[in-house]
Structure formats: C-alpha cells, structure tokens
C-alpha positions in Angstrom: 36.2 -113.3 -70.2 34.7 -114.2 -74.0 36.4 -117.4 -75.7 37.9 -116.5 -79.0 35.2 -117.0 -81.8 37.4 -114.5 -84.5 40.5 -116.2 -86.1 42.8 -114.1 -88.0 44.8 -116.5 -90.4 47.8 -115.0 -92.3 48.1 -116.8 -95.7 51.0 -116.6 -98.1 51.3 -116.2 -102.0 51.4 -119.7 -102.4 48.1 -120.4 -100.6 49.6 -121.7 -97.3 47.9 -120.6 -94.3 50.1 -119.6 -90.9 50.7 -122.7 -88.8 47.2 -123.9 -87.5 45.4 -121.7 -90.0 44.3 -125.1 -92.0 42.6 -126.4 -89.1 40.9 -123.0 -88.0 39.5 -122.8 -91.9 38.2 -126.4 -91.8 36.1 -125.8 -88.6 35.1 -122.3 -89.5 31.3 -121.2 -90.5 32.5 -118.1 -92.0 35.5 -117.1 -93.6 35.9 -113.1 -94.6 38.8 -112.0 -96.7 39.8 -110.3 -100.0 38.7 -111.8 -103.2 42.4 -112.9 -103.8 42.6 -114.5 -100.2 39.6 -116.6 -101.0 41.0 -117.8 -104.0 44.3 -118.5 -102.3 42.5 -120.7 -99.9 40.6 -123.0 -102.3 37.6 -125.0 -101.8 36.4 -124.5 -98.3 33.2 -125.8 -96.6 32.4 -122.7 -94.8 30.6 -119.6 -96.3 33.0 -117.4 -98.2 32.5 -113.8 -97.6 34.5 -111.2 -99.5 35.0 -107.7 -98.2 32.1 -105.4 -98.4 32.0 -102.2 -100.2 32.5 -99.8 -98.1 34.7 -101.9 -96.1 33.7 -100.2 -92.7 30.1 -102.1 -92.9 32.2 -105.4 -92.3 32.5 -104.7 -88.5 28.4 -104.3 -87.9 28.5 -107.6 -90.0 30.9 -109.3 -87.9 29.0 -108.4 -84.8 26.0 -110.5 -85.8 28.5 -113.2 -86.0 29.6 -113.8 -82.5 27.9 -117.3 -82.2 29.8 -118.7 -85.0 33.3 -119.3 -85.6 34.7 -117.0 -88.2 37.9 -117.0 -89.6 39.6 -113.6 -91.6 42.1 -113.8 -94.0 44.8 -111.5 -94.2 48.2 -111.5 -96.4 51.2 -112.4 -93.9 51.1 -110.8 -90.5 47.7 -109.6 -89.8 49.1 -107.4 -87.0 51.5 -105.6 -89.1 49.8 -103.0 -91.1 47.1 -105.5 -91.5 43.3 -106.0 -90.6 44.0 -106.6 -86.8 44.6 -103.2 -85.6 41.1 -102.2 -87.6 39.6 -105.2 -85.7 40.9 -104.5 -82.5 38.8 -100.9 -82.5 35.7 -103.1 -82.5 36.4 -106.5 -80.8 38.7 -107.3 -77.7 42.0 -109.2 -78.0 40.1 -112.0 -75.7 37.6 -112.6 -78.5 40.4 -113.2 -81.2 43.2 -115.8 -82.1 45.9 -114.5 -84.2 47.9 -116.9 -86.4 50.5 -114.9 -88.3 52.6 -115.7 -91.4 55.5 -114.4 -92.8 55.0 -110.5 -93.3 55.8 -108.9 -96.6 58.7 -107.0 -94.7 60.2 -110.4 -93.7 59.9 -111.6 -97.0 61.3 -108.8 -98.9 64.3 -108.5 -96.3 65.3 -112.3 -97.0 65.5 -111.6 -100.8 67.4 -108.5 -100.3 70.0 -109.4 -97.6 68.5 -106.7 -95.4 68.5 -106.9 -91.6 64.9 -105.8 -90.4 66.4 -104.1 -87.4 68.4 -101.6 -89.4 65.4 -100.8 -91.9 62.3 -98.7 -91.9 59.3 -100.5 -92.2 56.1 -98.4 -93.3 53.0 -98.2 -95.4 51.7 -96.0 -97.9 48.7 -98.2 -98.5 45.6 -95.9 -98.8 48.1 -93.3 -97.5 49.9 -90.4 -99.3 53.3 -91.5 -100.6 54.7 -87.7 -99.1 54.7 -89.9 -95.9 58.2 -90.9 -97.4 59.8 -87.4 -97.3 60.2 -87.6 -93.7 61.5 -91.1 -93.8 64.6 -90.1 -96.2 68.1 -89.6 -94.9 71.4 -90.7 -97.0 71.8 -94.4 -97.0 68.2 -95.0 -95.5 66.6 -98.6 -96.0 63.2 -98.3 -96.4 60.6 -101.4 -97.1 57.0 -99.9 -97.9 53.8 -101.5 -98.6 52.0 -99.5 -101.3 48.4 -99.4 -103.0 48.7 -100.3 -106.8 51.1 -100.6 -109.8 51.2 -96.7 -110.0 52.9 -96.1 -106.6 56.4 -96.8 -107.5 56.4 -94.2 -110.2 54.9 -91.7 -107.8 57.8 -92.5 -105.4 60.2 -92.2 -108.3 59.0 -88.7 -108.8 59.0 -87.7 -105.2 62.6 -89.1 -104.6 64.0 -87.2 -107.3 62.0 -84.0 -106.3 63.8 -84.5 -102.7 67.2 -84.6 -104.4 67.4 -88.7 -104.0 67.3 -89.3 -107.7 70.1 -92.0 -107.7 68.1 -93.9 -105.0 67.9 -97.8 -106.1 64.2 -98.8 -105.9 63.3 -102.4 -106.1 59.8 -103.7 -106.7 59.4 -107.2 -105.1 56.2 -108.6 -106.8 54.0 -111.8 -105.4 56.5 -112.5 -103.0 56.3 -116.4 -102.0 54.2 -117.2 -105.0 54.7 -118.8 -108.7 54.7 -115.0 -110.0 57.2 -113.8 -107.7 59.3 -111.0 -109.7 61.8 -108.5 -108.7 62.5 -105.3 -110.8 65.0 -102.8 -109.8 66.1 -99.2 -111.5 67.2 -95.9 -109.8 64.5 -93.6 -109.1 65.5 -91.1 -111.7 65.6 -94.0 -114.4 62.6 -95.6 -113.4 60.1 -96.7 -115.9 58.1 -100.1 -117.0 55.1 -101.8 -115.7 54.7 -103.4 -112.3 52.1 -105.8 -110.3 49.4 -104.2 -108.2 50.7 -106.6 -105.4 54.1 -105.6 -104.5 56.4 -104.6 -101.7 58.7 -101.4 -102.4 62.3 -101.4 -101.3 64.2 -97.8 -101.4 68.1 -97.7 -100.7 68.7 -94.0 -100.4 71.2 -92.2 -102.2 71.4 -88.5 -101.8 72.5 -86.0 -104.8 76.0 -84.3 -104.1 75.4 -81.4 -101.7 72.2 -82.2 -100.7 71.2 -80.4 -97.5 69.6 -83.2 -95.2 66.6 -82.5 -93.2 67.0 -83.9 -89.6 64.3 -85.2 -87.6 65.6 -83.2 -84.9 63.6 -80.1 -84.2 64.6 -77.0 -85.5 64.4 -77.2 -89.3 65.8 -74.0 -91.2 63.0 -71.0 -91.8 63.2 -71.4 -95.2 61.7 -75.2 -95.0 58.4 -73.5 -94.7 56.4 -71.4 -96.9 55.4 -68.5 -94.1 54.5 -64.9 -94.2 56.6 -63.8 -91.6 55.1 -64.6 -88.9 56.2 -67.9 -87.8 58.4 -69.4 -84.7 61.8 -68.9 -85.9 64.2 -71.7 -85.9 66.1 -71.1 -82.9 62.8 -70.5 -80.6 61.3 -73.5 -82.4 63.7 -75.9 -81.1 63.4 -74.6 -77.6 59.6 -75.0 -78.0 59.7 -78.2 -79.2 62.1 -79.3 -76.2 59.6 -78.0 -73.8 56.9 -79.7 -75.3 58.7 -82.9 -75.3 56.9 -85.3 -78.1 56.9 -89.0 -77.8 55.6 -91.6 -79.7 52.1 -91.3 -80.1 51.4 -88.2 -78.4 48.9 -85.7 -79.6 49.5 -82.1 -79.8 47.0 -78.8 -80.0 48.9 -76.1 -82.0 46.8 -73.2 -81.1 47.3 -70.2 -83.6 49.0 -72.8 -85.9 50.2 -70.1 -88.6 52.2 -71.8 -91.3 52.4 -74.8 -89.3 56.0 -75.0 -88.4 55.5 -76.1 -84.4 52.9 -78.9 -85.4 55.1 -80.2 -88.3 58.1 -80.4 -86.2 56.4 -82.5 -83.5 54.9 -84.8 -86.2 58.5 -85.4 -87.5 59.9 -85.9 -83.8 58.6 -88.8 -83.0 56.7 -91.7 -84.5 52.8 -91.8 -84.6 52.6 -88.6 -83.1 49.4 -86.9 -83.8 48.6 -82.7 -84.1 45.7 -80.6 -84.6 46.2 -77.3 -85.6 43.8 -74.2 -85.0 44.0 -71.5 -87.4 41.3 -69.0 -88.2 43.2 -67.6 -91.2 42.7 -69.3 -94.8 45.9 -68.5 -96.4 47.6 -69.8 -93.5 46.0 -72.9 -93.2 46.9 -73.4 -96.9 50.5 -72.7 -96.3 50.5 -75.2 -93.3 48.8 -77.8 -95.3 51.4 -77.3 -98.1 54.3 -77.5 -95.4 52.8 -80.6 -94.0 53.0 -82.5 -97.5 56.5 -81.1 -98.3 57.9 -81.9 -95.2 56.4 -85.5 -95.0 53.6 -85.1 -92.5 50.3 -84.9 -94.5 48.4 -86.3 -91.7 48.6 -82.7 -90.0 44.8 -81.7 -89.1 44.1 -78.2 -89.6 40.6 -76.7 -88.4 39.2 -73.1 -89.2 38.6 -72.5 -85.6 39.6 -69.7 -82.6 40.6 -70.6 -79.2 39.0 -71.2 -76.5 35.7 -71.8 -78.4 37.2 -74.2 -80.9 38.7 -76.4 -78.3 35.6 -77.8 -77.3 35.0 -81.6 -78.4 38.6 -82.4 -79.5 40.5 -85.4 -78.4 42.5 -84.9 -75.3 46.0 -83.8 -75.8 49.3 -84.5 -74.3 50.8 -81.4 -75.1 49.4 -77.9 -76.0 51.1 -74.8 -77.6 50.0 -71.5 -77.7 51.7 -69.5 -80.2 48.8 -67.1 -81.0 45.8 -65.6 -79.6 47.2 -65.5 -76.1 44.9 -62.2 -75.3 41.7 -64.0 -75.9 39.7 -64.4 -72.6 40.1 -67.7 -70.5 42.6 -69.3 -73.2 45.1 -70.3 -70.6 42.7 -71.7 -68.3 40.7 -73.9 -71.0 44.0 -75.1 -72.2 45.2 -76.1 -68.8 41.9 -77.8 -67.6 42.1 -79.9 -71.2 45.3 -81.8 -70.2 45.4 -84.7 -67.8 48.2 -85.0 -65.2 51.5 -84.7 -66.8 50.3 -82.9 -69.9 52.5 -79.8 -71.1 51.5 -76.6 -71.8 53.8 -74.0 -73.5 53.2 -70.4 -74.3 55.3 -67.9 -76.5 54.8 -64.4 -76.2 56.3 -61.4 -78.4 53.9 -58.5 -77.3 54.0 -56.7 -73.9 50.1 -57.9 -73.4 50.7 -61.4 -74.2 53.9 -61.1 -71.9 51.8 -59.8 -69.0 49.4 -62.6 -69.3 52.3 -65.2 -69.0 53.8 -63.2 -66.0 50.5 -63.3 -64.4 50.0 -67.5 -65.0 53.6 -68.0 -63.8 52.7 -66.3 -60.6 49.7 -68.0 -60.0 50.4 -71.4 -61.4 54.1 -71.9 -61.3 55.9 -73.6 -64.2 59.0 -72.1 -65.7 59.3 -68.9 -67.3 62.2 -67.6 -69.6 62.9 -64.9 -71.9 64.8 -66.0 -75.2 67.0 -63.7 -77.3 69.0 -64.6 -80.9 71.5 -62.3 -82.1 72.9 -63.2 -85.6 75.8 -61.8 -87.1 75.4 -59.6 -90.2 77.4 -56.8 -92.0 77.7 -53.2 -90.4 79.3 -51.4 -93.4 82.3 -53.2 -94.1 82.5 -54.9 -90.7 80.4 -57.4 -89.0 78.2 -56.8 -85.8 75.3 -58.6 -83.6 71.4 -57.6 -84.9 69.0 -58.9 -82.4 65.5 -60.5 -83.3 62.4 -59.9 -81.2 62.9 -61.5 -77.8 60.2 -64.1 -76.9 58.9 -64.8 -73.6 58.0 -68.4 -72.9 56.3 -70.2 -70.3 55.9 -73.7 -69.6 54.1 -76.0 -67.2 53.4 -79.6 -66.6 49.9 -80.1 -65.0 50.2 -81.6 -61.5 
C-alpha cells in the first residue's frame, strides 16, 4: 500500500485551513491551488504552484511529484463538488490524506437557518444552469455552487421561464471572510451586481396554477417537442418501470427519437447517465432541445445506428430498443453488452418487430406483454373510447 504523499486541505475565506492543515502546509514541498487559495494561505516555505492552463495538465504534473510532499488547497470540503473527485480518477485513496473544512453548503445553511438534510445541494459550476430545471418543485430549497457573477441573472431568467418567478433568491458572497455579504430578491425582480465567488440559495415559489413536472416517469406528451413518433406517456411510464433506473446507472436508448425515454431515465434518479442513438438529425435536435428544457442537458446523443454504433460505448446497466428492431442481430448484440443483472427492454408496434420479440421471448425467456390504452373522446354528442396503437413489450434481466 502506498503511503500518502498528497494532502488535500480545505481552506476557508478567512484563510484558516482545516484542522491539521497548517501542519501539512508547513511540511509540504509543493503546494498547489488557485491564485485565491495561495493568497489566502499567506507565506509558505513550500514552492507555490497555481493551477495550470489547461487545468487537465495538472494530473500529469502531479504524477512527477510522488516522491515529494504535495499539498493541494481547495475551498471548504474538497470531496463535495471539489477537486477530490477529479484527483481520485488519477490517484488512489491510499495516496491521499483529505482534511476537509466547512463546505460552502454548510456555511450557507447556517446563515439561512436551513436543515441540510432537507435541502438539495448541487453545482452548476462549469455546468449548464439548465440542470436546475429538473430540481424545481413548489417549496424546494436548493443551494447551488455557481461559475461567476452572471449566474444569478441566468438562474432568475430560468426561474421566471419555468413559472417560478416569485422564487426567493439569495446570493451569499465570500462566506466566512471579511467581505461576506448577503443579497436577496425574487427571481422576477432580480437586479444588481454580485461577486464571482458566492453560493446561490433558492426557495422555490410556484406561480398560481403551475402544472408541476414530477420526477416520477410519465410526463405528459406535450412536455416534449416531437414529430408524432415517440413513446407515449402511459407506455413510457411502464417502460421506465421495466428499465428500473437507479442512481449512477447508464442507459443506452437505441432509436432515441425525441429522447423521451432517455430524458425520463435521467430525471428519475440522481447521477444517472444516458446515451441516445439516433441517426436522424432532426430528431437528435429535438432530443437535445427536450433535454435542456427538462433539466437534463447531460444527455449524450450519437449519430449512429445499431447494432454497428454500439461498439466502443461504455457498458450499460440497461438498454431500451425503441426503434430498429428489424436490424439483423440487434437483440443479440444488445444482450451481450449487458452484465448479469442488466435490463433489456424493447417495444414494438409493427407485426414484423413483434415477431422478433416473440422469437426472443421463446428462445431467451423474460416477460412479454401487450399494452393497450384507450382514451375517452367525443362521439357525436356522447363520449366513447378510442384506442391507441397497441405496443408489444419484451423485457429481460440478463442472468
């Protein structure tokens, strides 16, 4: 086991490092950090190195320092939306000592009187503020790390667009330091300048009559821009139930269309990922726009067809085949891509595709069902049932 040579030290806006951090800094040979962090730390006998540009080159630099004592300064808790997660992709936990300070979330919650266990803590630092769309619901409390001083204006516009214009927004600047300042206004009245370094607090207030978008799968069809060829609401809810999304899981959506299945997968559980395969450019564009509008801009879309386009993709936890079932070998290729316990779900509306699912069911087992939805509509001056096209669904958990 490697002995720790790399120490991650949380530092506050007051320049005070985490417990044990002062000793680690005094014994370090090299100290990395942002310009602000290095200034906060004051005079050090160690060599100070500011983050390089591009930042990604720092990992190769650090690999040349394993025989030295290296300290890395970070704001608050390095393991909560901090550099710790990035470093762990390149170095083992046994090589590191982590000394966390109070996080921005903890400091903000203490100023606001919010219980952290009842608060959504997320980051739009270096990410799209559209991620907030999926986190909104009436009375939600959200603490967000942001990228710069313009972020609150962007968020205010987003909130007004989503029907949360009366939401209370609070910018907490330079928490714990001499320049600490708190600015509050509603989203619809937001104006003024704030510091780049801040935490944003959101207390969501929905406009009267707003139709809330649940995270439970089964969004109304009108929530999506589509060309008519999409998995409709009721069938989509059943399909997601069979796919069984869970935190951190990856979905392949084959024949993604307007992205409805992949988008609902991403909304259903934290840290989920989805890759949509769609060869039609206009549908990929619709899927990308739907993903942004519904708060999951991380949806990855590829201009490929299955089964050829599946090669080289990261291994999925679940696969949905919503189109292209008649392509030779698609079911076998998809099934072979799954680990034991992985889920494969396929929907068919044509007799040719249904025959493929029937054959798969007979040879491989799993579950086969036919789904039919009837909706009430006017028949003259009365009301009757009008059926939608039935959908045959096959699902299988790989043994």
